[in-house]
MIVEX-600811 format. One line per 2 residues: number of its first residue (from 1); for each residue x, y, z of C-alpha. Coordinates in nm, 4 decimals, padded with zeros to 6 digits, m for minus. Layout:
N
NUM	X Y Z; ...
END
This chain:
271
1	m03.8313 04.2920 04.4688; m03.9142 04.4332 04.8130
3	m03.6560 04.2063 04.9748; m03.3996 04.3082 04.7180
5	m03.4508 04.6785 04.7914; m03.4294 04.6201 05.1656
7	m03.1060 04.4303 05.1230; m02.9391 04.6568 04.8646
9	m03.0469 04.9940 05.0050; m03.0627 04.9077 05.3714
11	m03.4157 05.0406 05.4076; m03.7206 04.9114 05.5923
13	m04.0011 04.7064 05.4380; m04.2381 05.0031 05.4901
15	m04.0104 05.2331 05.2895; m03.9565 04.9792 05.0157
17	m04.3313 04.9136 04.9755; m04.4021 05.2884 04.9721
19	m04.1401 05.3428 04.6980; m04.2821 05.0601 04.4877
21	m04.6445 05.1562 04.5592; m04.6895 04.8009 04.6888
23	m04.9413 04.7101 04.9658; m04.7639 04.5841 05.2786
25	m05.0524 04.3443 05.3575; m04.9888 04.1727 05.0225
27	m04.6209 04.1392 05.1045; m04.6924 03.9818 05.4418
29	m04.9760 03.7565 05.3151; m04.9367 03.3867 05.3835
31	m05.1593 03.1435 05.1983; m05.3947 02.9434 05.4232
33	m05.4803 02.6930 05.1522; m05.4360 02.3342 05.2722
35	m05.1795 02.1176 05.1052; m05.3512 01.9613 04.8047
37	m05.0820 01.7059 04.7102; m05.2992 01.4243 04.8411
39	m05.5989 01.5427 04.6398; m05.3904 01.5827 04.3269
41	m05.2511 01.2320 04.3724; m05.6022 01.0842 04.4145
43	m05.7346 01.2672 04.1050; m05.4431 01.1353 03.9017
45	m05.5053 00.7837 04.0306; m05.8723 00.7969 03.9302
47	m05.7854 00.9226 03.5838; m05.5188 00.6599 03.5317
49	m05.7664 00.3789 03.5947; m06.0806 00.5463 03.4438
51	m05.9388 00.7037 03.1345; m06.2694 00.8286 02.9940
53	m06.3821 01.0152 03.3109; m06.4107 01.3919 03.2907
55	m06.3756 01.6223 03.5884; m06.7458 01.6063 03.6801
57	m06.7440 01.2316 03.7182; m06.4099 01.2440 03.9015
59	m06.5636 01.4977 04.1409; m06.8562 01.2628 04.2152
61	m06.6100 00.9884 04.3138; m06.4163 01.2315 04.5337
63	m06.7404 01.3299 04.7111; m06.8205 00.9639 04.7748
65	m06.4748 00.9210 04.9326; m06.5293 01.2242 05.1600
67	m06.2673 01.4633 05.0255; m06.4940 01.7637 05.0842
69	m06.3782 01.9650 04.7855; m06.5955 02.1740 04.5581
71	m06.6250 02.1136 04.1858; m06.4346 02.4359 04.0950
73	m06.1300 02.3175 04.2831; m06.1587 01.9748 04.1269
75	m06.1711 02.1372 03.7820; m05.8747 02.3629 03.8563
77	m05.6574 02.0715 03.9682; m05.7866 01.8504 03.6842
79	m05.6859 02.1128 03.4272; m05.3588 02.1889 03.6049
81	m05.2563 01.8238 03.5825; m05.3326 01.8246 03.2070
83	m05.5951 01.5504 03.2396; m05.8771 01.7093 03.0403
85	m06.0344 01.4942 02.7663; m06.0044 01.5994 02.4049
87	m06.3355 01.7152 02.2699; m06.4750 01.5285 01.9687
89	m06.4768 01.7101 01.6381; m06.8180 01.8696 01.6014
91	m07.0317 01.7303 01.3237; m07.2810 01.9041 01.1027
93	m07.6202 01.8989 01.2657; m07.8991 01.7699 01.0455
95	m08.2622 01.8069 01.1479; m08.4158 01.4620 01.1716
97	m08.7792 01.3597 01.2132; m08.8026 01.1518 01.5289
99	m09.0396 00.8607 01.5640; m09.3528 00.9968 01.7203
101	m09.4926 00.6671 01.8478; m09.2174 00.6164 02.1054
103	m09.2804 00.6852 02.4719; m09.0118 00.7723 02.7226
105	m08.9352 00.4976 02.9778; m09.0779 00.5793 03.3169
107	m08.9582 00.2795 03.5249; m08.7025 m00.0032 03.5202
109	m08.7685 m00.2780 03.2674; m08.9923 m00.0471 03.0707
111	m08.7675 m00.0204 02.7645; m08.4486 m00.2061 02.6902
113	m08.2110 m00.1336 02.3987; m08.0049 m00.4120 02.2408
115	m07.7281 m00.4375 01.9820; m07.4024 m00.6107 01.8917
117	m07.0440 m00.4817 01.9278; m06.7608 m00.6410 01.7321
119	m06.4076 m00.6995 01.8605; m06.1415 m00.9685 01.8468
121	m05.9112 m01.1824 02.0615; m05.5398 m01.1219 02.0749
123	m05.5066 m01.4135 01.8316; m05.7210 m01.2280 01.5794
125	m06.0312 m01.4471 01.6206; m06.3508 m01.2454 01.5953
127	m06.5825 m01.1643 01.8874; m06.9448 m01.0532 01.8857
129	m07.0719 m00.9040 02.2086; m07.4459 m00.8793 02.2779
131	m07.5031 m00.5524 02.4671; m07.8254 m00.4677 02.6507
133	m07.9083 m00.1517 02.8471; m08.2194 m00.0389 03.0383
135	m08.3026 00.3065 02.9022; m08.4579 00.4311 03.2315
137	m08.1940 00.3300 03.4854; m07.8938 00.2837 03.2440
139	m07.8524 m00.0578 03.4048; m07.6736 m00.3179 03.1915
141	m07.8182 m00.6625 03.2575; m07.5759 m00.8526 03.0342
143	m07.2664 m00.8310 02.8165; m07.2327 m01.1643 02.6424
145	m06.9326 m01.2237 02.4101; m06.9308 m01.5201 02.1653
147	m06.7498 m01.6086 01.8518; m07.0768 m01.6195 01.6575
149	m07.4420 m01.5395 01.7335; m07.7666 m01.6756 01.5976
151	m08.1232 m01.5860 01.6767; m08.1589 m01.8800 01.9115
153	m07.8443 m01.7649 02.1030; m07.9998 m01.4247 02.1564
155	m08.3119 m01.5919 02.2946; m08.1019 m01.8093 02.5252
157	m07.9169 m01.5087 02.6658; m08.2316 m01.2954 02.7110
159	m08.4221 m01.5771 02.8831; m08.1356 m01.6335 03.1280
161	m08.1097 m01.2647 03.2122; m08.4864 m01.2006 03.2317
163	m08.5299 m01.4787 03.4858; m08.2932 m01.2761 03.7111
165	m08.4048 m00.9155 03.6584; m08.7507 m00.9464 03.5002
167	m08.8882 m00.9164 03.1459; m08.8962 m00.5779 02.9722
169	m09.2076 m00.4416 02.8096; m09.0200 m00.3313 02.4959
171	m08.6805 m00.4019 02.3393; m08.5403 m00.1615 02.0838
173	m08.3305 m00.3351 01.8176; m08.2047 m00.2740 01.4661
175	m08.2815 m00.4821 01.1579; m07.9998 m00.7331 01.2091
177	m08.0604 m01.0917 01.1021; m08.0484 m01.2153 01.4686
179	m08.3163 m00.9682 01.5736; m08.5596 m01.0282 01.2844
181	m08.5288 m01.4090 01.3289; m08.8249 m01.6362 01.3913
183	m08.6747 m01.7529 01.7214; m08.6652 m01.4067 01.8765
185	m09.0111 m01.3234 01.7418; m09.1658 m01.6341 01.8946
187	m08.9888 m01.5700 02.2309; m09.1122 m01.2096 02.2364
189	m09.4691 m01.3180 02.1522; m09.4715 m01.5818 02.4260
191	m09.3332 m01.3408 02.6909; m09.5436 m01.0372 02.5924
193	m09.2404 m00.8345 02.4899; m09.2676 m00.5793 02.2055
195	m08.9804 m00.5626 01.9620; m08.9332 m00.2022 01.8465
197	m08.7276 m00.2034 01.5259; m08.5172 00.0922 01.4127
199	m08.5683 00.2228 01.0609; m08.3062 00.0997 00.8129
201	m08.0075 00.3363 00.8084; m08.1252 00.5273 01.1163
203	m07.9018 00.4328 01.4150; m08.0352 00.7400 01.5989
205	m08.3612 00.5466 01.6441; m08.1719 00.3405 01.9004
207	m07.9486 00.6187 02.0377; m07.9274 00.4769 02.3931
209	m07.7470 00.1601 02.2874; m07.5297 00.3418 02.0366
211	m07.4094 00.5796 02.3120; m07.3545 00.2909 02.5461
213	m07.1527 00.0947 02.2858; m06.9219 00.3955 02.2457
215	m06.8549 00.4063 02.6228; m06.8143 00.0259 02.6326
217	m06.5564 00.0372 02.3589; m06.3631 00.3324 02.5033
219	m06.3622 00.2140 02.8688; m06.3406 m00.1603 02.8269
221	m06.2617 m00.3001 02.4801; m05.9874 m00.0493 02.3998
223	m05.8279 m00.0953 02.7448; m05.7709 m00.4699 02.7348
225	m05.6223 m00.7525 02.5354; m05.8494 m01.0594 02.5390
227	m05.6467 m01.3805 02.5326; m05.9369 m01.6258 02.5248
229	m06.3098 m01.6153 02.5169; m06.3160 m01.6968 02.8902
231	m06.0730 m01.4086 02.9552; m06.2972 m01.1729 02.7572
233	m06.6045 m01.2798 02.9552; m06.4302 m01.2260 03.2869
235	m06.3007 m00.8787 03.1961; m06.6294 m00.7649 03.0490
237	m06.8184 m00.8880 03.3507; m06.5854 m00.6952 03.5870
239	m06.6421 m00.3821 03.3801; m07.0218 m00.4405 03.3742
241	m07.0371 m00.4588 03.7532; m06.8283 m00.1443 03.7906
243	m07.0605 00.0288 03.5355; m07.3713 m00.0782 03.7309
245	m07.2487 m00.0346 04.0843; m06.9677 00.2271 04.0953
247	m06.9603 00.4494 03.7869; m07.1649 00.7702 03.8344
249	m07.4065 00.8538 03.5562; m07.4839 01.2209 03.4856
251	m07.8127 01.1381 03.3123; m07.9573 00.9954 03.6361
253	m07.8230 01.2511 03.8797; m07.4801 01.0945 03.9242
255	m07.6370 00.7871 04.0818; m07.5409 00.4300 04.0005
257	m07.7842 00.2238 03.7843; m07.8276 m00.0499 04.0439
259	m07.9824 00.2054 04.2828; m08.2705 00.2602 04.0407
261	m08.3229 m00.1092 03.9675; m08.3831 m00.2030 04.3295
263	m08.4214 m00.0206 04.6591; m08.2326 m00.2786 04.8586
265	m07.8959 m00.2038 04.6991; m07.8421 m00.5596 04.5837
267	m07.5488 m00.6237 04.3564; m07.5682 m00.7015 03.9860
269	m07.6853 m01.0560 03.9143; m07.4172 m01.3020 03.8131
271	m07.3579 m01.3706 03.4437
END
């Protein structure tokens, strides 16, 4: 508008600003903000490959890469690009009586949580994935897909994993047939492991693994087609390593789980 008045009325900028009651310093102001095209491009790249990451987790990755931006700027760009996640529909809150005999995990391998997740191959053949998470460090020692699972298969998988990362003191499980089997009970007795069973119909008793299963489905299962069982194992193992060694976790101060499992920074053990 100031330029238009100067051109049409052949007056100075000072006169035009005075007539419009417009501050001349505002007219002459030039933004000193650095070009953020590169930052926008990197945020979009992160969100394209990690579709369930919100702006806080994106910001942690940017800090690791040395971008030197603050979280408010990350949020502003994140919203401007239309990348925000859709909030889940709130559910009615019901007061529940929690189990009073449970103690919070205070170190790695203190308490594990274990469950099954169901999926299928591209051919339609069913998959059952044994999922295990350490409730202290959020470390995932194993993701083991098979077409079917028995109690002895659970024991085989646990024994293989425990020889690599150590035996837990307690494993929280539901009342599934594989977990109440004689094979698992004998293994737990021999290894000094306590099996902590959830109450029937109370999945919140094992909330850690339920929350993990949701992330696992959203970030891995829903993002891939599995052509064969071997293909499923390879893709799940890649995701498990990323989850343990790269993905920041807000519950542990945006650290990676492997950093709490060992001080030497060793990578996740092989499957």
